[in-house]
N, C-alpha and C positions, 0 to 999 in steps of 0.2 A: 383229740377233743379241744376245741377252741374255748378258752376261758370266757366266762360270762362278762368279765370286765372288759374284754376286747370288744364284745358286742355293744356294750354300753357306750364305749368311745366311738364305735362305728355308727351307732344310731345318732349320736350328737353331731358327727361330721356330715352325715348324709341326709338326715331327716327321715330315714326309712326305719321300719320296725322289723325286728328279727325275732322269731319264735320257733319253738319245737312243737307247737300245737296249732299248726297253720289251719287245718281243716275245721277245727273247733271254733275258730274266731272269724270264719269267712263270711263276708257279705257277698262278694262276687269274685270268683276266680276268673282270671282273664281267659282261661281256656273255655269256660262256659259262654262268655260273651262272644268269642270268636266263632264258636261252633254253631250257635243258635241265633238266627235272625229274629225269631220271636222273642227270645230272651233279651236281645239287645234293644228291640223296640220298646219293650216294657221298661228297660233300664233308662233309655233316653227320654221316655215319657215322664218318668219319675224325676230325672234331672231337670227337665223343662219346668216342671211344677215347682221343684225346690229352688231353682234359680229365679223363678218369676220372670222367665225369659219372654221377650216379645214374639219370638218365632224359633223354629227348629234349627235354622242355620246358625243363629246366634248361640243356641245351646251346644251344637256340635263343635263350633269354632272355639268357644270358651273351654269346652271339655279338653280339646287339643292343647290349649295353653296350660291348663291345670295339670294335664298328664305329664307335662315336662318335669314336674317334681320328681317323678320316678327316674327319668333319664338323667336329671342333674345328680340324683343320688348315686346312680351307677357310675357316672363320670367321676364324681368326687371320691367315691370309694377307690376307683382305679388310681387316681392321683396319690392317694394315701396308702397304696400298697395292697389293696384288696381286689379280688375279682369275684363278681357275683353272677351266678347263673339265674337270670330273671326269665326263665321259661314260663309260658302261660300257666302251666300246671303248678308252678312254685310261687306264683305271685297272686296276692289277694289285694283287691281294692276296697277300701273303706270309704263310704260316702258320709261326710260330716254335714253339719249345719250349712244351709245355703249352697249345697252341692260342692263344698270344698272336699278335696280328695286326700287320702292318706294311703300308704302302701306298706304291706306286710309280706315278708318273705320267710321261707324256711331257713333256719340257721345252717342247714347243710348246704345251702346254695352259696355260701360265702367261704372262700379259701384265700390264703395269702397269695398274692400275685407271684411271689418268688417260687412258689411250688409248681407254677405252670411255665411252659415255654411262651415266647412271644406269639407264636402261631396259635397256641391254645387260647391265649387271652384274646387275640383278634377274633378267633372263631366264635367265642362266646358273645362278643359284641355284634358280630355279623348275624348270628342266630337270633339275638334279641331283636334286632331291627327287622330282619326278614320274616321271622316266625312269630313275633309278638307285636311289635309296634305297628308295622305296616298293615298286617291283616286286621288288627283291631281298628285302626283308623279307617280302613276300607269299610268295615261294618258300620262304624259311626257315620261315615259319609253317606252310605246307602240309606241309613235310617233317618238322617237329619237334613240331607242336602248340603251340608257343609263341604267345602273343598278339602280333599285329602292333602293336596300340596300346601294349602294354607296351614293346616295343622302341623305338618312336618316342618314348615318354615318357622312356626312359632317355637317348636321344640329346639330347632337348630339355633335360633336366636338366643334362647335361654342358655344353651351350652356356651355360646360366645360370651354372654354376660357373666356366666359363672366363672369361665376361664379368666376373664378380665379382672374380676374381683379377687380371685385366688392369686393371680400374679401380683396384684398390689399388696395383698396381705401376707403372702408367704413366698418371698423372693427365692428361697431355696428349692421351690417346687416347679420352677419355670420349665425345666426340661420335661418333667413328668406331665405337666399340664399340656404342653405342646404335643407330646406323644399321644396322650389320650384323646385330645381333640382331633388329631389326624385319624385315629382309629374310628371315631364316631362319624366323622364327616368325609370319609374316604370317597373318592370319585366313584360314581355309580350308586351310592347310597341315596335313599330318598331324603336324607338329612344333609346332602351335599349342597349347602347354600353358603354364600359369602355376604358379609355385612360390612357397612362402612361405619367408622367411628364418628361420633358427633364432633363438631368443630373444636370443642373444648377437651376432647379425649376422654370424657367421663363415662360414656356408654356407647353401645352399638345401636344403630337405628334399625328398627324392624323393616322388613319388606311388606308385611301384611298387617293390617289392623286386627286385633283380637276380638273386636266388637263389644268389649266389656262396657264401653260408654253407653251402649244401648240399654243396659240394665239400669242406667242412672238418668233416664229421661231423654237421652239422644243428643245432648249438647256435646260438641267436640271439645268443650272446655273440660270435660271429664275424661278425655283420652289419657292413656298412660304416657309417662314422660318419654318413652322410647318409640312412640307411635309415629308412623310415617305421616299421618295427618297433620301433626304439629312440628314436623322436622323437614318440611319441604324446602 
């Protein structure tokens, strides 16, 4: 039994929520969204309204960017010695105000990485990408017209940024950061993108715009600092 205090620390590190009452607190299990095109259309319609989005492509693309919060959490957990089984059945998405997302997982999904072999850790990540992230993004793309490759690119960029910040703040974790980044971005993965550092070395430049500026009137003055539109 993993102590509750360990989960408190893990939640602070990752931004994820862990519970032993997953089904009682569910808004949307990812398995439901992957299985049902009707369910996902209802879900994306609600997101569209909550975001006050100008069109469905914007809704889907921004969803992809916001979904990166889960992937960042799994990545950070790995850096700090935890492996999380984020299977669709064990992952719940909570939709907050203005379509912000939070993620809840069963406590049984988290185990110390030291209790697994390298191959078992890698298999968990591969299963997450191929059995959770990619099929969910496929459904979102079908429902909204957003490009699945753009959503994956936004997630991969978020991992680059997270790794960059962790290297700067925790020098002792550089080896673990590189190892985890390699596992998520392994060749053949839909997350296998490469990004260039900004000239000042402060951040990585995205390959695709997240379209969030279109929620703010459409002026590119409202683009994110890492956007390719303002880093040409």
